[in-house]
C-alpha positions in Angstrom: 0.1 0.1 -0.1 1.4 3.4 -1.0 0.0 5.5 1.8 -0.6 3.1 4.9 -1.2 5.7 7.4 -4.4 7.0 5.6 -6.8 4.6 7.3 -5.6 5.9 10.6 -6.2 9.8 10.1 -9.1 11.3 11.2 -10.7 13.2 8.6 -12.9 16.4 8.5 -16.3 15.8 7.1 -18.7 18.5 6.0 -22.2 17.6 7.0 -25.6 18.8 6.0 -26.7 22.1 7.3 -23.5 23.7 7.3 -22.4 21.5 10.2 -18.7 20.3 10.8 -17.9 17.1 12.3 -15.2 14.4 12.5 -15.0 10.9 11.2 -14.0 8.3 13.5 -10.8 6.4 13.3 -11.8 3.9 15.7 -9.4 5.2 18.6 -12.0 7.5 20.2 -11.9 7.6 23.9 -15.3 6.3 25.5 -15.1 7.0 29.1 -15.2 9.7 31.2 -16.6 12.0 28.7 -17.6 15.7 28.8 -20.6 16.4 26.2 -20.4 20.1 24.8 -22.5 21.9 22.4 -21.1 25.3 20.8 -23.4 27.7 19.0 -21.9 29.6 16.5 -25.3 31.0 15.3 -26.9 34.3 15.4 -29.8 32.8 17.8 -30.4 31.3 21.0 -30.5 27.5 20.9 -31.6 24.6 23.3 -29.5 21.6 23.6 -30.1 18.1 25.3 -27.7 15.0 25.9 -28.7 11.4 25.7 -26.6 8.5 27.1 -26.8 5.1 28.7 -26.3 4.7 32.5 -26.0 1.3 33.6 -27.9 -0.2 30.3 -30.6 2.4 30.9 -31.6 5.4 28.6 -31.2 8.9 30.1 -31.6 12.2 28.4 -31.3 15.5 30.0 -32.4 19.2 29.0 -33.1 21.8 27.9 -29.7 23.5 28.2 -29.8 27.1 26.7 -27.1 28.2 24.6 -26.8 31.7 23.7 -25.1 32.7 20.3 -21.4 32.3 20.0 -21.1 30.6 23.4 -20.3 26.9 24.2 -21.9 25.1 27.1 -21.3 21.5 28.8 -24.4 19.4 29.2 -22.9 16.7 31.0 -19.7 15.2 32.4 -18.0 11.8 33.5 -20.2 10.2 30.8 -19.1 6.5 29.8 -20.0 5.0 26.4 -22.0 6.5 23.6 -23.3 10.2 23.8 -25.8 11.4 21.7 -26.7 15.4 21.3 -29.7 17.3 19.9 -30.1 21.0 19.5 -33.0 23.3 17.9 -34.3 26.6 18.2 -36.9 27.4 20.9 -39.8 27.3 18.1 -38.2 24.0 16.7 -38.2 25.6 13.1 -34.5 24.8 13.0 -33.1 21.3 14.4 -29.7 20.0 14.3 -28.0 16.7 15.4 -24.9 15.3 14.5 -24.4 13.2 11.5 -21.0 11.5 11.6 -22.1 8.3 9.9 -23.4 6.8 13.4 -26.6 5.4 14.0 -29.1 7.9 15.6 -31.0 7.0 18.9 -34.2 8.1 19.9 -34.7 9.9 23.5 -37.4 11.1 25.6 -37.4 15.0 26.0 -39.9 17.4 26.9 -42.2 18.9 24.6 -41.6 22.5 25.8 -38.0 23.5 25.3 -37.9 26.0 28.1 -39.1 23.3 30.4 -36.0 21.3 32.2 -36.3 17.7 32.2 -34.5 14.4 33.0 -35.8 11.1 31.5 -35.1 7.5 31.9 -36.1 4.7 29.6 -38.2 4.5 26.6 -41.6 5.4 27.7 -41.8 9.0 27.2 -45.3 9.1 28.9 -43.8 8.2 32.3 -42.0 11.7 32.4 -43.2 14.2 35.0 -43.6 16.6 32.1 -45.2 15.9 28.8 -42.7 13.9 26.7 -41.9 13.4 23.3 -39.6 11.2 21.5 -36.8 12.8 19.5 -34.0 11.6 17.4 -30.4 12.1 18.8 -27.1 12.0 16.9 -24.2 10.3 18.2 -20.9 12.4 18.8 -17.5 10.6 19.5 -14.2 12.2 21.1 -12.2 12.5 17.9 -9.3 14.2 19.4 -9.2 11.9 22.3 -9.3 14.4 24.7 -12.4 13.6 27.0 -14.8 16.0 25.1 -17.3 15.3 22.8 -17.9 18.1 20.9 -20.9 19.3 18.7 -20.1 22.6 16.9 -23.5 24.5 15.3 -23.1 26.6 12.1 -25.7 28.5 10.4 
């Protein structure tokens, strides 16, 4: 093979909707992760994080992220991390599309409502629940941070 190092490189992939993400080389860290969303748009967005805790699906939100700011949504996560973001009115929605499977997690219907949800039954939530598709994000830099950059 002329370029044996190429399969090990982490490449940058342009995603739909003007998003930028990273392709996984298979070397990504999967423990003690911090989930962060950076909002590089001109409007406030609301983010949510999904993960597994002892085999149980868990999601948390809504985190209000102002324009040109980053926010940590969760820390010390182990395993796969999934993120979701939208405008308050839901007209714009972002989820990572890095070539990984998406998963459904429960969220509150109202983005201004804080929630913590376990399992798949959104009707069991304290608030009116709704299932939404979240996209997986990996620690491409192996620094313990799963980062989702949102661009206009």
